[in-house]
N, C-alpha and C positions, 0 to 999 in steps of 0.2 A: 416571435423568438427569433434571434439572430445566431447565426453559426461563426458569426464573427469570433475566431479564438483572439485570450490575450495576447499582448505580446509576446513574454516570455513563452508562450507555449507556442504559439506559431514559429517559433525560431527553432525550441525544441523540435516540432512536428517537420521542419525542413529538415534537419539533421536526420533523422529517422529515415526522411525519403535519397537526402543524399548517402546514407549509409546502407539501401536495403534493408534498414531493421522495420521486420513486419510485424512485430508482437507488439508496438507501442500502445499504451494507455489511449483507451479511446475517450471522445469528448462526452460520452452519455457517464460514464465511469469518471473521467476528469472533473467532471464539474459537481458532481457529487461528492469528490474528493475534496477537492478547494471547498466546500462549504463546509465539510468535517474541517478540515484545517482551521475553518477562520470561528469557531465554536471550542477551541482548544483552550482551555484554561489559563489564566496567565501562570505565566514560567512555567507551559507544559513542555511535553515532549514528544515528539513525532516520528515513528520507526516508518522506512520504505524497505519493502523486503523486493529485491529487483527493481533495481534503477533502471535498467534496459539504456534507452539513450538521453533520457531524463523527461521525457513528457510527462509523465506521472510525478515529479519530483517539481516540473514546473505548473504542474494545476496547485501542488500543496503553497509553493511559493504565491502562488499567484494568491489563493485564499485566506493566505497570513497577510497579504498587502504589508503596511510601513510597519507592522507590527515587529519588533528585535529581541522579544523576551521567551520566545521558544525554540528549543534547540529540534534542529532537523537533523537524523542519521540518514542516509538511504546506502545501502549493500548490494552491489552487484558481483555476481562468481564470475564474471566474465573479462579479463582484462581489455580486449579488445572493444568489449562494448562500452565498457568505462571510461575508457582513454574517448570515446565520443563522447560522452555524456559530460568529461571534464572539461570539452570546449568551450560550452555554454557559459552566460556570466551568473553566477551563482552568491548571492548573500557570503556575509562572512559567518553567520549562524548556521551556514547547510555543512553536512561533514559529507562527503563523498568516499565512501569507503568501498577496496575490491577484496573481497573474501567471501567464502560459503558464511551464509548469515548462520549456520548452526554452530560455525566454529565462534560466533562471537556473541549469540546470543544470553547467553546465562551473565556474561561479564557487560552486557550494556544497561541492566538496568530495566525498570519500570517505564511502561510511556501509557498518555492518554488517547492516543491515536496510531495504529499500526494499519499500513496499506498490504497487503500477505499479496503481492503480485510475483513471485517465483514457487518453483516447487519447494525450495527448502522453508520450511517456516510454514508451509501449507500442507504438501504433499506427504512430508517427512515431516516430522519435529510439531504439527500441530498442537497438540500437550503443551510444549513449550512457549509456542506464540500466545497461546492462550493463558500461560501462565505470566507472562511478561505485560500484559494489560492489568493499569491500576484499575481501584473500584471505580467505576461511572467509566471507564477507559473504551473506547470506542475500536471493534474489528472491520476493517472493510476486506471480502475478498471476492475478486473478480474471476473473470472464465469459467463460470459455472455455468452457464449453458450456450457454449460456444456453436457457431454456426455450422461447424464442421470437427469432429474430435478427430483426433490425433490418430486413436488406436483405441482398442479394447483395456488398455491398462488405463488409457487416461480418462475414459468413461469410467471406471473402476474407482483410482483415484478421487474423482470428483464426487462420484455416491457416496465416499466414505466423507471425504470432508463435510460434503451436506449433513450427513445424518450424527456427525458429532457435533457441528456447530448448534443445528435446531437443535438437539436435544440434550445440551451440555446443561447440568445443574446451575454452573456458575454463569450462563450468559441468556441473557432475552436475543433473539437472534429474527429474522424475518429477510425473507427472499425477495430480490428486487428483479420484477424480470423486463429488462433494460437494459441496452448497450448487450456484452456478451454474457448478460446475466451475474447478481452480484448477493452477496449475503451479506447482510449490515447486522453487526451483532454486539453488544453492548453487554461489560461484566457488571453482575450485581455488586451492590456494596454487603459484604458481610454481616451478619448481624449483627446487632450493638449487643454490645456484653452489660449487662446490669450489673 
């Protein structure tokens, strides 16, 4: 296996280094994210919560390859961090927004893939994130077992997210013990009405 990064991802990683941004999407998470993006159905929609400097975003774009039928929205709460992400070369079907995801979520519609990589939408408003998943939509949540916990509140919030996702009646979910720890969840198809 090669550790070589796709060019767009390598460029985003370089931005992270230059900006001193230490919370960038890890390659183990990014490769899974790219794989999930590649599987999004025709004319699908992807939401990234927490653009950062665009490393996760670059993995999503890499996964989509030459596709132009998928709409991607990435939302970052910090204007300075978002400004760094905007310096990347992005395709026109990608929308980078600066806002608190919880202020936008209700109006954004539903998605086939959501990458929850911010406190908003994961620690707060997780129910709204789940509601934004289309039937068979996939939710990827990372940083579930980081090598160091920021504090007891971080540990508590992560435990609550884990319990919610693994026990939610509308989801099938699995923990992935790789990178910073992930939970991958799929929204069940509603019962067919006869």
